[in-house]
C-alpha positions in Angstrom: 61.2 84.8 161.6 57.8 86.2 160.7 59.1 89.8 161.1 62.0 89.0 158.7 59.5 87.6 156.3 57.5 90.7 156.6 60.6 92.9 156.0 61.5 90.9 152.8 58.0 91.2 151.5 57.8 95.0 152.1 61.1 95.6 150.5 60.0 93.4 147.5 56.8 95.5 147.2 58.7 98.7 147.6 61.2 97.6 144.7 58.4 96.6 142.4 56.5 99.9 143.0 59.6 102.0 142.3 60.6 99.9 139.3 57.2 100.4 137.8 57.3 104.1 138.3 60.9 104.1 136.8 59.7 102.0 133.8 56.7 104.5 133.3 59.1 107.5 133.1 61.4 105.7 130.6 59.0 103.5 128.4 55.7 104.8 127.6 54.7 102.8 124.4 51.8 103.8 122.2 50.5 101.8 119.4 49.1 103.4 116.3 46.9 101.2 114.1 45.8 102.5 110.6 43.5 100.9 108.3 45.2 100.1 105.0 43.0 102.5 103.0 42.9 105.5 105.5 42.9 108.7 103.4 45.1 111.0 105.3 48.4 109.1 106.1 50.5 112.1 106.2 48.5 113.4 109.2 49.1 110.1 110.9 52.8 110.6 110.3 52.5 114.2 112.0 50.8 112.6 114.9 53.5 109.7 115.3 56.3 112.3 115.1 54.6 114.4 117.8 54.1 111.5 120.1 57.6 110.2 119.6 58.9 113.2 121.6 58.1 111.6 124.9 57.0 108.1 124.1 57.9 105.0 122.0 55.5 104.7 119.2 54.8 101.6 117.1 52.7 101.4 113.9 51.1 98.1 113.8 48.6 96.2 111.6 46.5 93.3 112.8 43.9 92.6 115.3 42.5 95.6 117.3 41.5 93.3 120.1 45.1 92.1 120.6 46.2 95.8 120.5 43.7 96.7 123.2 44.6 93.7 125.4 48.2 95.0 125.4 46.8 98.3 126.7 44.6 96.5 129.2 47.4 94.5 130.7 49.9 97.3 130.8 52.3 96.2 127.9 51.6 99.7 126.4 50.0 102.8 127.7 47.9 103.9 124.9 46.6 103.2 121.4 45.2 105.1 118.6 43.1 103.4 115.9 42.1 105.0 112.5 39.6 102.6 111.1 37.0 102.4 108.3 34.8 100.2 110.6 33.5 101.0 114.2 32.4 97.3 114.9 35.6 95.9 116.4 35.9 98.9 118.7 32.7 98.0 120.6 34.6 95.1 122.1 37.9 97.0 122.4 36.2 99.9 124.5 35.0 97.1 126.9 38.3 95.5 127.2 40.1 98.7 128.0 37.4 100.3 130.3 37.1 97.0 132.3 40.8 97.2 133.0 40.5 100.6 134.4 41.5 102.6 131.4 39.7 105.2 129.2 38.6 104.3 125.6 36.8 107.1 123.5 36.1 108.4 120.0 37.8 111.5 118.8 34.9 113.7 120.4 35.8 112.3 123.9 32.7 110.2 124.1 33.0 106.7 125.5 29.9 105.6 124.0 31.0 104.3 120.6 28.8 105.1 117.6 28.5 103.3 114.2 29.7 106.6 112.4 32.9 106.8 114.5 36.2 106.3 112.7 38.9 107.4 115.2 39.5 105.9 118.5 41.9 106.6 121.3 42.5 104.2 124.4 44.9 104.1 127.2 45.4 104.3 130.9 44.1 107.3 132.8 47.3 109.3 132.7 48.1 109.1 129.1 44.9 108.8 127.2 44.0 112.5 127.6 47.5 113.5 126.3 47.2 111.2 123.3 43.5 112.6 122.6 44.9 116.1 122.8 47.6 115.3 120.0 44.8 113.5 117.8 42.4 116.3 118.2 44.8 118.8 117.1 44.6 117.2 113.6 41.2 115.5 113.6 38.5 117.5 115.2 
């Protein structure tokens, strides 16, 4: 009886592992959050278009903390924030980093500074890819 239970548990873990890897291939969601008065919204559209080639991209307004909690719990794989204020991003960086992700400014520094305005967070696999696209337009 115990050996059957172990087989069932092993099969369940195998299924969940394969399902997660399958979902990562077909559903990589990235959230872009832009401040309402961001000056270069045309460049943001170019970034969105380039990321949509391989990912599902959503433009959201609202709380940065909630967006980063979605990254931290795995509901989405990354986020881009273009903001007029860096204050909310001090907490956002801690949320993502404590969950095992990467959260940096556009200069690839994980130490957020007061003058920073562009932030990229995500899991360790996709954050560098997102940062590369953002750096193409904002460096």
